[in-house]
N, C-alpha and C positions, 0 to 999 in steps of 0.2 A: 346875461352873464353878470356875475357879482363884481362890483367895482368898489373902490373906496372914494368915489366922487363925493359922497355925502359925509365922509368922515373927516374931521379936522383935528390935527393935521393929517395929511395923507401919508401913504407908505413912502419911505425914502426912495428916490429915483436913481441912486447910484450906490455902489458898494464902496466902503472904505478899504484901504489897502489890506489885502490878506484877511478880509473879514469873513466870518462864518455866517451861514443862513440864520442860525439861532441868534447871533448878535444883531443882525439887521432887524429881525422881528422884535427883539427886546428893545431896540431903539424906538421902534414904532410904538410899542406898548407904553414906554415912558412918555413919549411925546403926545400920545393920544389921550392920556389921562384916564384910561380905562381902569376901574377899580379891581375887576376880576380878571385873572389870567385867561379864564375860559372865554371871556368876551373877545379878547384879542385873537385867541386861537380860532374861534368861530368866524371872525371877520376875515382872517387870512387864509384859513384852511378848510372852512366849511364844517368844522367839527370842534366840539369843546375841548378835546384832548389830543387827538391825532394831529401831529405836526409840531408839538411843543418840545419834542426831544432835542437835546443840545448836541447830539453827535450824528445821528442818521436822519435823513429827511423822510417826509411822508406827505402824501397828497399834493405833490408838486404841481399837478395839472390844475388844481383849484387855485393854488397860490399864484401861478402864472396868469390865470384869468383875472385875478385881483390886481396883479401888478401891471397888466396891460402890455406886456412885452418889453417893459423898460429894463428889466433885470436879467435878461438873457433867456436861455432855453432850459428845459429840465436837465439835459445832458451837461450843459455848461455849469449849472448850479451844483450838480453832483460832483463834477470834476474839480471845480475851483473853490467851492465854499462848504464842503462837508469832509468827513473823515473817510468816506467810502473808497476813494482812490487807493489808499494804502492796501486795502484788502483785494481790490480789483486788479492790482498789478500782477498778481499771480494766478488770476482766475481765467477760465476759458471764455471764449467769445460768447458762448451760450449763457454762462453764468453772469457775465457783464450785462447782457441784454435783459436777462431775468431780473437782475438787481435794479437796473434803471427803471424797468416797468413797475416793479414793486414800489420804488421810491416815488414814482409819479402817481400811483393810484392807492396803495394800501398803507398800513401802519409801519412804523420803524421796527417794532418787535419781530415781525416776520423776517426782516432783513438779517437780524442778528442770528436767527436760527438757520436761515439759508446759508450764511457764510460760516457756520460752524462755531460761532463765538461762544455759544452757551455751553458747549462741551469741550472747549479748548483748554480748560484749566487756567487760562488767563481771564482776568475780569473783563466783563463786557460793558461796564458802566461808563468808562471814559470820563474821569473827573475833569471838571473845568479847571483850567490853569491860566495864570497870568503873570506877567513880569512887572514889578513895581516901576522900573525905569520906563518901560513902554507905556504904562498907564499915565505917568506924568507927561510924557511926550504927546500922547493921544489927547489928553485934556487940553494942552496948549494948542495943538494943531487942528483938532476936530471937535472941540467943546466937550466931548465925553470920552472916557475910556471905553474900549470895546474888546471883544474876544477875537484874538488872532488865530487863524486856522493852524498855522505852524505850531503854536503853543499847545494846541489840543491834541496833536497827533500822539498815539500810543508810542512809548519809547522816547519821547522828547520831554526831558525834565529840566532843561536849561534853555535860556534865551540865547540863541546863537548870535544874536546881534550884540548883546551886552555882556555875554559870558557869565551870567549869574543864574542862580537857581530859580525855577518857576515856583510860584506859590499855588497850592492846590486848594480849591474851594470845598467847604464842608456842606454845600447845598447841591441840589439836583441829584448827583450820583448817589448820595446817601439816602435818598427818599424824601428828604425835607425839601419843600418847594418843588416837588417832582414835576408838577405841571405848570410851574411858574416861569416868568420871563425875567431874566436877571442880566445886569451889566456888572463888570468888575468893580468891587468896592473892598477896601482893606478889611472891614470887620468880618467878612465871610471867609477869609483865608486862614489856613492852618500854618503853623510855623514851618519855615523852610530850613534845610540843613545849614549849619554854620561853617562847615568845612568847604574847601574849594572843590569843584567838580573834578572827578578823576578822568583820566584820558579815555577810558572805555565809555564813560557816560557821554562825553563830548562826541566821540567817534560814532556811537550808535545814533545820537540825535542828528548828526550830519547825514548819516546814511539814510535815515527815515525821511528827513525833510527833503533831501535831494531827490529821492525816489518819487515822492508825491508831487514834487514841483515839475516833473516831466509829464506833460499832458499826453494821455493816450498810450503811454508806454506799457507793454506787457512783457513779463519775463518768462522765458521757457524754463520749466523745472528741470528738464533734461540738460540744457546748456549750463544752467547754474550748477548742477551737480558736477558736471565735467570741469567747470571753472574752479570749483572748490577743490576737486581732486588735483588739478594742476597746481593750485596754490599750496596745498599740503605737500606735494612733491617738492616744490621749490624750497619749502622750509625743512626738508629732510624728515618729514613725518610719515613717509611711506617707505616700506622696507622690502627688499628682495625683488626678484624678477616679476613676481605677481603683484608688486606694488600694494602690499597689504598695509593697513593702518597700524602704526606703532601705538599700542594700547596705552602704555603708561605715559610716554612722552607727549602724545597728542592730547590725551585726557587732561593731564596736568596743565599744559599750556592753555588749553581752552578754558578750563575752570578758573585759572588764575586771571585771565583777561575779563571773564564775565563776573567775577566775584563782587566788584563794586556795584554792579547793577542789581544784586539780589535785595538790597535794602530799599529799592525804589518800589513805589506802588505799582502793581500789575506785573512786576518782573520777578516775583519770587519763584516762578516755575522754571527758571533757567538753571542749568547745571551748577551744583554747589561743590562737587567733589570730582576727583580724577575719573572714577568709574562713570559718573553721570556725564562728564564731559566726553568721554569716549563713546558712550551710548548715544549722545546727541549727534556727534559727528557721523557715526555709523548709520544712524537713522536718516540723516539728510543725504548720505551717499546712496541710500537704498533706492531701488526703482519704485518702491511703494511710498514715496515721500510726498505725494500730491496733496495730502491734507495737512501739511505742516503749517503752523501758524506763522504769519509774516514776521512777527517779532523774533521767532526762533531763527528764521532764515537770515534776517538782517543782523541779528546779534552775531551769528557766525561769520557773516560777510564783513562786519565791522572789525572782527579779529583778523581776518585773512587778507583783506584788501585795504589799500590806502584810502580809497573813497569810492563812491558809486561809479565814477568815470573809469577807475581802474577795473572794477568788476565788469562793467559793460564792454570795455576794451578786450578783456580776456574772453568774454562770451562771443564777441564779434569775431575774434581771431579763430576760435574753435569752429564757429558756424561757417566761416568762409573757407576753412581747410577741409571740410567734409560735406557730404550731401545731406547732413542732418539739418532740419529746419526747426523753427521755433514751435511749430505745431506738431512735430513728429511724436508719435506715442512712445512711451517709455516701456522697456522690457528688460529682463534680467541680462540679456546679451548686450545691452547698451550702457552698462555701468561706466565704461570708458569710451571715449570718442574713438571710433575704429574706422579708418578710411577703407578697410578691406571690404566693407559691405558693398560700396559702389563697384569695386573691382569684380566681386563675385557675381553681382546681378548682370554686369556687362558680359561676363564670360558665358553665363547660362543663356542669356538672350542671343548670343552669337552661335549657339548650338553646342557648346561644350557640356558634357554631362555634369550632373551635380557633384558627384564624387570627385571628378577630375578638377572641377572648378574650386571645390573646397580644398583639395590638396594643393592647388596652385597658390591660393591665398593663405594657406596655413591654418585651416580651421577644421573642426570635426564635420563629417558629412551631415549629421543631424542638424547641427547649427546652420549649415549651408541651406538645408531644406527649409528651416524656419525663416531665414533671411529671405529666401526666394519667395516663400508664401506671403511674407509681409509686403513684398514688392509686387504681388499679384501674379507671380510666375508659378504655374503648375509644374511639378517635377515628377518623372517616373520613379517608381519605387519597387524594391524587391522585398515583399513582406516576409517577416520572420514569425511574428506572433499572430498577425491579422491575416490569416489565410482564407482562401475560398471567398464566400460571400459574407464572412464575419465583418470585414471592414465596412462593407456597404450597410449592413444592419446597424453597426455602431454609429455610423455617420447619420443614418436616419433617426436614431434615438437622440443623438446629440442635437440635431436640428429641432427636435421637439422640446429641448430644454431640460432633459434629465440631468441629474448631477453626474459629475465624473465618477464618484464612488458607485452610483447605481450602474453606470455604463460598464465600469470595470468588473463589477460583480456579474452582470449579464453575460459579458464576453469571456469571463474567467481569465482576464488578463490583469496586468499590474496597472496601478494608477498612473505610473509614468508613461505607459503605452498609450493610454487615453489622452494624457496631456500632450504627448508628441503628436498624436493624430490631430488634435485641435489646432496645434500651432503650425502644422505642415500642410493641412488641407486648405486651399485658398477659399476664403470667405466663411469657413466653418465656424471659427471662433466668434465672429460677430453675430452669425445666425444663432449660435448657441446662447450667447449673452442676451440677445433680444428675446428669444423664446423663454429663457429663464426668468427674465424680467416680467414677461406677460404671465407666466405661471405664478410667480410670486404675487403679482397684483391680484389675480383671480383668487388665490388662496387667502390673502389677507382681507380682501373684500368680503369673502364668505365668512371668515372668522368674526369680523366686526359686525356684519349684518346679523349673524347668529346670536352674539352676546347682547346686542341692542334689542333684538326682537324678543329675547327671553326676559330682558329686564328693561322694559321701555321707560319706566319711571325712576330708574336708579340714578340717572344723571350721567353726564359725559365723564366726570372724574372717576366715578365708580367703575364704569365700563373700561376706562383706560387702565385702572389698577388691575382689573381682571384679565385684560389682554394687552399688556404693555408693548409687547413686540409687534403685534399687528398695528396698534395705534402709531407707534414710532415709524414703522415702514410706510404706512399710508400718509403720515404727516410729511415725510421727506419726499415721497415719490408720487403720491396721488392725492394732493391736498384739496383740489376742487371737489372731488367725489366725497372726501372725508368731511369737508365743510358743509356740503349739502346735507349729508346724513346726520351730522351732529346738530345742525340747526333744527332739524325735526325733533330731536331728543330734547333740546333746550326748551322748545315751545311746549312739549308735552309735560316736562317737569314743572314748568312755571304754572301750568293750568292745575296741577295736582299737588303742588308743594304744601307740605304740612306747616302748621303754625309754628313760628319760631318761639322758643322758650326764652323770652327776653329777661325774665327774672334770673334764671341760671346764668345767662350770658352776662347780665349786669353784675352779679356777685363775683363771677370769675374775673372779669376785666377790672373791677374796682380793686380786688385783691392784688392784681398785677401792678396797678398804678401805685398802691400804697407800698408794696414791697420794693418796687423799683426806686421810688422816691426815697425810702429809708436808706437804701444802699448808696444812692447818690449823696445824700446829706451826711451820713455818718461814716461811710467807708471811703468815699471819694472826695470828701471835703467840699462839695459844691454848695454854695450858700444860697443861690437863687436858681431854682429849677425852672427851666423854660419849657414851654409846650413842645418846641421843636426837639428838645433833648428827650422828652418822653416818646415822641414819635420815632426817634431813631432806635430807642430801646424796646418799644412796644409797637410794632408795625400794625397790629390789629386796632390799636387806639385811633390811628389816623383814618382807618377805613370806617370806623363807627362814630367819628366825631360829629357828624351831622345827624345822628340818631340818638344823641344823649337825652332828648326829651323822653325817650322810653327807657332810659337807664339812669335813674336818679342817684343810685349809689356811686356809680362811676362818675357822674357829673359832680357830685359833692366831693369825691376824692380828688378829681382834677382841680376843682376850685380851691381846695385846701392847699394843694401843692403849688399851683401855678399863680393863682390870683392873689395869694396872701400878701405878697409884697406890694402889689398895685393898690390894695385897699388901705394901705397905711397902717395895718394892725401890728406889723412887726417888720423889722428890716430883713429878717430871714424867716423861713418856714419852720415852725416848731414841730419836731418829729412827733410830739405827743398828739398833735391834731390828726395824725394818721393812724393812731392806735385803735380808735373806736369808730369805725365808719358809720355805724348806725346812728350816731349822734348828729350827723350832718344830713341836712335835707335841703332841697331847693327852697322851700318856704322859709326856713329859718334864716338863710343867708341872703334872701332876695336875689337869687342868681338870675342873670339874663343870658339869653343864648349867645354863644360865641359867634362873632362875625367872620364871614369869609371862611367858614369851615374850620375855625380855630386859629387861623393864621394871624389874626389880630393880637393874640396873646403872646406872640413871639417877642414883642417889644418889652415884656416885663423882665 
């Protein structure tokens, strides 16, 4: 087992208050004297890059082997020292287990995809944030400032302890020092707002921080919808006996509360108008709101409830007054908390007919059949459309996973008839869903195998572009099989890869460097161009910085832009030096390779 016994100094043996995993590892990096971030990452996580993410953990099993059990378990690190708990509070038990397993063994990028962050329209980079007052206190009490977990949470942009704005770092999340280890330092922070935080900003921060601070808590989407509906009714935003949402009043009130949040980083996707506010509320009241981003849920909760305890109390009251549990599946009949369900099931179980029981509790007979089937009770029926053996044939087809449209066309019945059959036949809906999943898996495997067999040397990216739907389905639902088959393609492509046209690549990248530098010098008024600034504007440059030995034009252009000030030739970079790139060469300027992949030039 890998240990740090031979490393001096060793890994810290205790966590600082509210410290993140990234912060503890950064403290070790500084204390160890390692020059390269990859060295520290390899020592702690057994890989030069996996494990250095500042938000989500990776390869925790290896890290715990290095720590020797002094820093807790993988589950405790995920719960207390990462940002994952915010996303796991609304996740299923299966998703929680899968996420913890991925954090223990694989990279953090997979976690972001599993949790839906890459397609959520909210940014998934989670910028590093710090409070100046906290940094000063940490320096006095702990020798060094460090990253507080509460400050890093999405939706938290103020220090709840000092009531001041947090400062956002321009490193890590922007791609600069992406694989580096950092501790808070004033030069890396962007300016914070000069105005006082608005009430909605404070309310959301408290809601997020309180939720993450409750270990092991999981919120039922069903109970939360019901609590939101009750809170809307208390504010007079539901109208009529059907308790429909008041479109204008509710939309305007929601948008007004959330408007101060729109200027914050990551929060621009929240509702900005009355119509968007109404749509957001309606979406979260819908039974299909399982994939709603936690920031959307908590922003709405911050508007409707005094604090997290108020929300939890409402949910507990709803749960205790009905037979609905936190794990109950959501359906269109469950938009409102309805105690009639338990009454109906009890009546049918005692021998009362479905129609009589439905009439007794005041619901439609079909609804009663659906509720009974959900409770596992088979009910007799008098078929109107599904006569003879047609019903049995349709059930057999649905159990094979055919679509509802295909079943309706086969039986020459309406789509609603097939839907009712699925919902009222005990166990049929789950069998249909499982069969449909298996059919989809077989179909997408065949599609992917066919495209890769026809183009074995095209590469994974080309195959993905040819069959994006199949790739996306397999990535989400059958990733092990996909990984095994794409690995074979990668090996084949590497063996037959054509020679790279370095000359064309050199000319193109050198032109980008010169054009970007001219814009920064002449249009943006930047006097000293830093390599990190070029990295932010030209991501390809960072990827090629270690291969500049094969790209002399790009090398000369970068030298003219970045190293001009450090050579003492001029206090600023002369734009004329960028006009004729062919005049610059490695030999003429005596250029030496960049150290540490170019990071050493950031000091200019």
